[in-house]
N, C-alpha and C positions, 0 to 999 in steps of 0.2 A: 432406475435412474438415481444418480447420486448428486446431492446438492452440498456445496461448501459455501458458507457465508462467514466472513471475518470482519467485514466493514459496513455493509448495507444496513441502513436504519429501517425499521419497520418489518424486518424479517428476523426469524430466530437465528442467533449466531451458533455456529457449530457445523456438524456434519449430519445430514439427513439422507437416508436411503429408503426408497420406495418407488412405487409406480408414478406417483405425482406428489405434490406438496401436501395434499389432503389425506393420502393413505400411506403413511410412513410405517416402515417395518422397523427401522433402526434409527435412533437419534443419539448423537453424542453432543453434549452441550458445549458452549463456547469456551469454557475454561477447562475442558477435558476432564472434568471431575466425575460426571455421571453418564450412564448409558441407559436409554430407554428402549427396550425391545418388546414389541407388541404391547406397549402400555405399561410394562413392568420396569420400574426404575431401580437401578442398582449402581453402587459406586464403581468407578473405573480405577483399577489399580495399576494396570500396565498395558502399553500398546506396543505391538510389534509391527513394523513396517517393512514390506517387502518391495523390492524393485524388480520390474520385469524388463528384460532387454539383454542384449549380448555385450560382449567385450567392446565392440565398436561404439555402442551407445554410451558406455561409461567413459571411454576416451574422449568422445565428443563433449560430454558434460564437463569433464576435467579441463579440456581445452577452452571451453566457453568461460568457465569460472576464472581461469588464469587470465584470459583476455580482459574480462570485466574488472578484475583486480588491477591490472596494469592501467586501464583507462581511468579508474578512480584515482590512482596515484598520480597520473598525468594531470588530471583536472585539479587535484589538490595543490599541485605545484605551480599551476598556471596563474599568473598575475594579470588581473584585469587592468587594462589601460583606459581608464575613464576620465574624461575631462571635467565633468560636472555631475551633480546629483541627478539631473534629468536623464542622464545616459545609463544609470544603473539598472540592472535587472530587478533589484529589490523594489525600487520605486514603481517600475512597470507592473510587478506582481501586486503591489499594494493598490495601485489604481485599478487593475483588473478586478480586484476584490471589492471595489467600491470605496476605498479609503482615499480621502482627499489629501494630497501631498503638496498642494501649491499655496498654502496659507501665506508664506512669506512673499510670494510673488504678488498676491492680491494686496498685501499691505504696501508694497513698493509702488504698485500702480495707483492706489488711493492717495498716497503721499504726493505723488507727482502732479495730481490733478488740481 
């Protein structure tokens, strides 16, 4: 079994190969500087990556990348038509994260009382 971790906290970052997470045969650390094979640690100088698949798979990947690039360009040129701060996605993300964004509204309400 092969494990790849680049984001999760609490788990070692990098690539691990073995039957499970406790009996690893090969480990590549998160910064791709060292390899540990059966407990022996050596520096990593070079990695060669091979892709498996036919010509159709390569064409599908190329097509997908081109589509994604066009979508990113479309979204970058799109202008948001927002009438107020309460409609912005930025505010909604901040509130989902627990950040209070309504201080000015609270002040206005207390002044009117």
